[in-house]
TORKOL-4160 file (C-alpha; in steps of 0.2 Angstrom, whole numbers, padded with zeros to 4 digits, m for minus):
226
<pt num="1" X="0713" Y="0788" Z="0815"/>
<pt num="2" X="0725" Y="0801" Z="0808"/>
<pt num="3" X="0743" Y="0795" Z="0809"/>
<pt num="4" X="0755" Y="0808" Z="0815"/>
<pt num="5" X="0774" Y="0809" Z="0813"/>
<pt num="6" X="0785" Y="0802" Z="0828"/>
<pt num="7" X="0796" Y="0813" Z="0838"/>
<pt num="8" X="0810" Y="0800" Z="0834"/>
<pt num="9" X="0819" Y="0804" Z="0818"/>
<pt num="10" X="0825" Y="0786" Z="0815"/>
<pt num="11" X="0807" Y="0779" Z="0816"/>
<pt num="12" X="0801" Y="0792" Z="0804"/>
<pt num="13" X="0815" Y="0788" Z="0792"/>
<pt num="14" X="0812" Y="0769" Z="0793"/>
<pt num="15" X="0794" Y="0772" Z="0789"/>
<pt num="16" X="0799" Y="0783" Z="0774"/>
<pt num="17" X="0811" Y="0770" Z="0768"/>
<pt num="18" X="0798" Y="0756" Z="0769"/>
<pt num="19" X="0786" Y="0767" Z="0759"/>
<pt num="20" X="0799" Y="0771" Z="0745"/>
<pt num="21" X="0807" Y="0754" Z="0745"/>
<pt num="22" X="0816" Y="0749" Z="0729"/>
<pt num="23" X="0816" Y="0768" Z="0724"/>
<pt num="24" X="0833" Y="0772" Z="0719"/>
<pt num="25" X="0829" Y="0791" Z="0717"/>
<pt num="26" X="0825" Y="0793" Z="0735"/>
<pt num="27" X="0838" Y="0803" Z="0744"/>
<pt num="28" X="0840" Y="0804" Z="0763"/>
<pt num="29" X="0854" Y="0816" Z="0769"/>
<pt num="30" X="0857" Y="0814" Z="0787"/>
<pt num="31" X="0867" Y="0827" Z="0797"/>
<pt num="32" X="0868" Y="0837" Z="0813"/>
<pt num="33" X="0868" Y="0856" Z="0816"/>
<pt num="34" X="0870" Y="0868" Z="0830"/>
<pt num="35" X="0885" Y="0878" Z="0838"/>
<pt num="36" X="0883" Y="0869" Z="0855"/>
<pt num="37" X="0888" Y="0851" Z="0854"/>
<pt num="38" X="0878" Y="0846" Z="0869"/>
<pt num="39" X="0863" Y="0853" Z="0860"/>
<pt num="40" X="0866" Y="0848" Z="0842"/>
<pt num="41" X="0851" Y="0844" Z="0832"/>
<pt num="42" X="0850" Y="0828" Z="0822"/>
<pt num="43" X="0841" Y="0830" Z="0806"/>
<pt num="44" X="0838" Y="0823" Z="0789"/>
<pt num="45" X="0834" Y="0831" Z="0772"/>
<pt num="46" X="0823" Y="0820" Z="0761"/>
<pt num="47" X="0819" Y="0822" Z="0743"/>
<pt num="48" X="0818" Y="0813" Z="0726"/>
<pt num="49" X="0832" Y="0815" Z="0715"/>
<pt num="50" X="0828" Y="0824" Z="0698"/>
<pt num="51" X="0813" Y="0833" Z="0705"/>
<pt num="52" X="0822" Y="0846" Z="0716"/>
<pt num="53" X="0834" Y="0860" Z="0712"/>
<pt num="54" X="0851" Y="0856" Z="0718"/>
<pt num="55" X="0856" Y="0874" Z="0721"/>
<pt num="56" X="0841" Y="0876" Z="0733"/>
<pt num="57" X="0846" Y="0860" Z="0742"/>
<pt num="58" X="0864" Y="0864" Z="0744"/>
<pt num="59" X="0865" Y="0883" Z="0746"/>
<pt num="60" X="0848" Y="0887" Z="0754"/>
<pt num="61" X="0845" Y="0873" Z="0765"/>
<pt num="62" X="0860" Y="0862" Z="0770"/>
<pt num="63" X="0873" Y="0876" Z="0770"/>
<pt num="64" X="0863" Y="0888" Z="0781"/>
<pt num="65" X="0859" Y="0874" Z="0793"/>
<pt num="66" X="0877" Y="0867" Z="0794"/>
<pt num="67" X="0888" Y="0882" Z="0792"/>
<pt num="68" X="0878" Y="0898" Z="0794"/>
<pt num="69" X="0870" Y="0896" Z="0811"/>
<pt num="70" X="0884" Y="0906" Z="0819"/>
<pt num="71" X="0874" Y="0922" Z="0812"/>
<pt num="72" X="0861" Y="0919" Z="0825"/>
<pt num="73" X="0861" Y="0928" Z="0841"/>
<pt num="74" X="0871" Y="0919" Z="0854"/>
<pt num="75" X="0856" Y="0913" Z="0864"/>
<pt num="76" X="0847" Y="0907" Z="0849"/>
<pt num="77" X="0862" Y="0898" Z="0842"/>
<pt num="78" X="0865" Y="0889" Z="0858"/>
<pt num="79" X="0848" Y="0881" Z="0858"/>
<pt num="80" X="0840" Y="0876" Z="0841"/>
<pt num="81" X="0826" Y="0867" Z="0849"/>
<pt num="82" X="0813" Y="0878" Z="0841"/>
<pt num="83" X="0806" Y="0873" Z="0824"/>
<pt num="84" X="0800" Y="0890" Z="0820"/>
<pt num="85" X="0817" Y="0897" Z="0823"/>
<pt num="86" X="0824" Y="0885" Z="0811"/>
<pt num="87" X="0811" Y="0890" Z="0798"/>
<pt num="88" X="0811" Y="0909" Z="0800"/>
<pt num="89" X="0830" Y="0912" Z="0803"/>
<pt num="90" X="0840" Y="0898" Z="0795"/>
<pt num="91" X="0831" Y="0893" Z="0779"/>
<pt num="92" X="0833" Y="0905" Z="0764"/>
<pt num="93" X="0819" Y="0898" Z="0754"/>
<pt num="94" X="0803" Y="0907" Z="0749"/>
<pt num="95" X="0790" Y="0893" Z="0753"/>
<pt num="96" X="0792" Y="0884" Z="0769"/>
<pt num="97" X="0777" Y="0876" Z="0779"/>
<pt num="98" X="0775" Y="0864" Z="0794"/>
<pt num="99" X="0768" Y="0847" Z="0791"/>
<pt num="100" X="0762" Y="0834" Z="0803"/>
<pt num="101" X="0758" Y="0817" Z="0795"/>
<pt num="102" X="0768" Y="0804" Z="0785"/>
<pt num="103" X="0755" Y="0806" Z="0771"/>
<pt num="104" X="0760" Y="0825" Z="0770"/>
<pt num="105" X="0778" Y="0820" Z="0769"/>
<pt num="106" X="0775" Y="0808" Z="0755"/>
<pt num="107" X="0765" Y="0820" Z="0745"/>
<pt num="108" X="0778" Y="0834" Z="0747"/>
<pt num="109" X="0792" Y="0822" Z="0741"/>
<pt num="110" X="0782" Y="0817" Z="0726"/>
<pt num="111" X="0778" Y="0835" Z="0722"/>
<pt num="112" X="0796" Y="0839" Z="0721"/>
<pt num="113" X="0799" Y="0848" Z="0738"/>
<pt num="114" X="0812" Y="0844" Z="0751"/>
<pt num="115" X="0807" Y="0838" Z="0768"/>
<pt num="116" X="0817" Y="0843" Z="0784"/>
<pt num="117" X="0815" Y="0831" Z="0798"/>
<pt num="118" X="0823" Y="0834" Z="0815"/>
<pt num="119" X="0825" Y="0822" Z="0830"/>
<pt num="120" X="0813" Y="0827" Z="0845"/>
<pt num="121" X="0800" Y="0835" Z="0834"/>
<pt num="122" X="0783" Y="0828" Z="0829"/>
<pt num="123" X="0783" Y="0840" Z="0814"/>
<pt num="124" X="0793" Y="0842" Z="0798"/>
<pt num="125" X="0796" Y="0856" Z="0787"/>
<pt num="126" X="0790" Y="0856" Z="0769"/>
<pt num="127" X="0802" Y="0866" Z="0759"/>
<pt num="128" X="0799" Y="0872" Z="0742"/>
<pt num="129" X="0813" Y="0866" Z="0731"/>
<pt num="130" X="0805" Y="0861" Z="0715"/>
<pt num="131" X="0817" Y="0860" Z="0700"/>
<pt num="132" X="0827" Y="0847" Z="0692"/>
<pt num="133" X="0832" Y="0845" Z="0674"/>
<pt num="134" X="0819" Y="0851" Z="0662"/>
<pt num="135" X="0826" Y="0851" Z="0645"/>
<pt num="136" X="0814" Y="0854" Z="0632"/>
<pt num="137" X="0805" Y="0837" Z="0630"/>
<pt num="138" X="0800" Y="0835" Z="0612"/>
<pt num="139" X="0789" Y="0823" Z="0603"/>
<pt num="140" X="0798" Y="0807" Z="0598"/>
<pt num="141" X="0800" Y="0807" Z="0579"/>
<pt num="142" X="0797" Y="0788" Z="0577"/>
<pt num="143" X="0781" Y="0788" Z="0589"/>
<pt num="144" X="0770" Y="0802" Z="0583"/>
<pt num="145" X="0755" Y="0803" Z="0594"/>
<pt num="146" X="0738" Y="0811" Z="0588"/>
<pt num="147" X="0731" Y="0813" Z="0605"/>
<pt num="148" X="0738" Y="0816" Z="0623"/>
<pt num="149" X="0754" Y="0825" Z="0628"/>
<pt num="150" X="0768" Y="0825" Z="0615"/>
<pt num="151" X="0783" Y="0821" Z="0626"/>
<pt num="152" X="0797" Y="0809" Z="0623"/>
<pt num="153" X="0811" Y="0802" Z="0633"/>
<pt num="154" X="0828" Y="0810" Z="0632"/>
<pt num="155" X="0846" Y="0803" Z="0634"/>
<pt num="156" X="0847" Y="0808" Z="0652"/>
<pt num="157" X="0841" Y="0794" Z="0664"/>
<pt num="158" X="0837" Y="0805" Z="0679"/>
<pt num="159" X="0827" Y="0817" Z="0668"/>
<pt num="160" X="0817" Y="0803" Z="0661"/>
<pt num="161" X="0813" Y="0796" Z="0679"/>
<pt num="162" X="0809" Y="0813" Z="0685"/>
<pt num="163" X="0797" Y="0816" Z="0670"/>
<pt num="164" X="0788" Y="0799" Z="0674"/>
<pt num="165" X="0787" Y="0804" Z="0693"/>
<pt num="166" X="0779" Y="0820" Z="0689"/>
<pt num="167" X="0766" Y="0810" Z="0679"/>
<pt num="168" X="0763" Y="0796" Z="0692"/>
<pt num="169" X="0764" Y="0804" Z="0709"/>
<pt num="170" X="0762" Y="0787" Z="0718"/>
<pt num="171" X="0775" Y="0780" Z="0730"/>
<pt num="172" X="0770" Y="0763" Z="0722"/>
<pt num="173" X="0780" Y="0768" Z="0707"/>
<pt num="174" X="0797" Y="0759" Z="0710"/>
<pt num="175" X="0813" Y="0763" Z="0702"/>
<pt num="176" X="0827" Y="0749" Z="0703"/>
<pt num="177" X="0844" Y="0753" Z="0697"/>
<pt num="178" X="0857" Y="0742" Z="0689"/>
<pt num="179" X="0874" Y="0744" Z="0680"/>
<pt num="180" X="0877" Y="0735" Z="0664"/>
<pt num="181" X="0891" Y="0735" Z="0651"/>
<pt num="182" X="0908" Y="0728" Z="0655"/>
<pt num="183" X="0917" Y="0744" Z="0648"/>
<pt num="184" X="0903" Y="0758" Z="0648"/>
<pt num="185" X="0896" Y="0754" Z="0665"/>
<pt num="186" X="0879" Y="0760" Z="0659"/>
<pt num="187" X="0866" Y="0764" Z="0673"/>
<pt num="188" X="0849" Y="0757" Z="0669"/>
<pt num="189" X="0833" Y="0759" Z="0679"/>
<pt num="190" X="0819" Y="0746" Z="0680"/>
<pt num="191" X="0802" Y="0755" Z="0683"/>
<pt num="192" X="0786" Y="0747" Z="0689"/>
<pt num="193" X="0771" Y="0750" Z="0699"/>
<pt num="194" X="0770" Y="0739" Z="0715"/>
<pt num="195" X="0754" Y="0730" Z="0717"/>
<pt num="196" X="0750" Y="0730" Z="0699"/>
<pt num="197" X="0765" Y="0721" Z="0691"/>
<pt num="198" X="0768" Y="0703" Z="0694"/>
<pt num="199" X="0783" Y="0703" Z="0707"/>
<pt num="200" X="0790" Y="0687" Z="0699"/>
<pt num="201" X="0791" Y="0696" Z="0682"/>
<pt num="202" X="0800" Y="0710" Z="0690"/>
<pt num="203" X="0813" Y="0699" Z="0698"/>
<pt num="204" X="0815" Y="0689" Z="0682"/>
<pt num="205" X="0819" Y="0705" Z="0672"/>
<pt num="206" X="0831" Y="0711" Z="0685"/>
<pt num="207" X="0840" Y="0694" Z="0685"/>
<pt num="208" X="0842" Y="0695" Z="0666"/>
<pt num="209" X="0848" Y="0713" Z="0667"/>
<pt num="210" X="0861" Y="0707" Z="0679"/>
<pt num="211" X="0867" Y="0693" Z="0668"/>
<pt num="212" X="0870" Y="0704" Z="0653"/>
<pt num="213" X="0889" Y="0703" Z="0649"/>
<pt num="214" X="0893" Y="0714" Z="0635"/>
<pt num="215" X="0907" Y="0728" Z="0632"/>
<pt num="216" X="0895" Y="0741" Z="0627"/>
<pt num="217" X="0876" Y="0742" Z="0631"/>
<pt num="218" X="0874" Y="0758" Z="0622"/>
<pt num="219" X="0877" Y="0750" Z="0605"/>
<pt num="220" X="0865" Y="0735" Z="0606"/>
<pt num="221" X="0848" Y="0739" Z="0613"/>
<pt num="222" X="0845" Y="0731" Z="0630"/>
<pt num="223" X="0829" Y="0722" Z="0625"/>
<pt num="224" X="0839" Y="0711" Z="0613"/>
<pt num="225" X="0846" Y="0703" Z="0629"/>
<pt num="226" X="0830" Y="0700" Z="0639"/>
């Protein structure tokens, strides 16, 4: 039986958080909008950090919803209970479509889109917001490959996780965050695929990461401490 989204926002968000558990790149921005406080719409914008364009997120989605709804006709602005109105009059994005199932929400997030969920609706809006940092990824000099894509990691952590997300579009890919280095406070990510890797091994690696006590993690390779 096809599972549909709930009309309760918090129920949908709880299910999404469970699906992307231990994924530090999941962003859920909750807010309210509408000019009439009695009819304010509670909403949440969901996306994966690194896969989306921040300008689209801030200027074309959040800003119109929270600050520009006064541009609507008075009768429209007083009641934003129509999802079509939100899609057609408030979002200044080229591609917006209505989706109805949790699986569609997950697929849209993994594809780099933003999802707008609102309380009281059994649907969500899949908003085209693909972007993120895409610095020219070159082949690593020390790891030349004869076959396959010639891509190497960069010095930017979120660019790296986004590149891996684009290759593995699976919510089972988990990204745990940790901060090491007494002075540098370097952020590190532990990536693994849930259901394949031994969870005991994951917990042990995370435990060892948290025990690292050094002034500068950028100078000494992390694997020396594991």
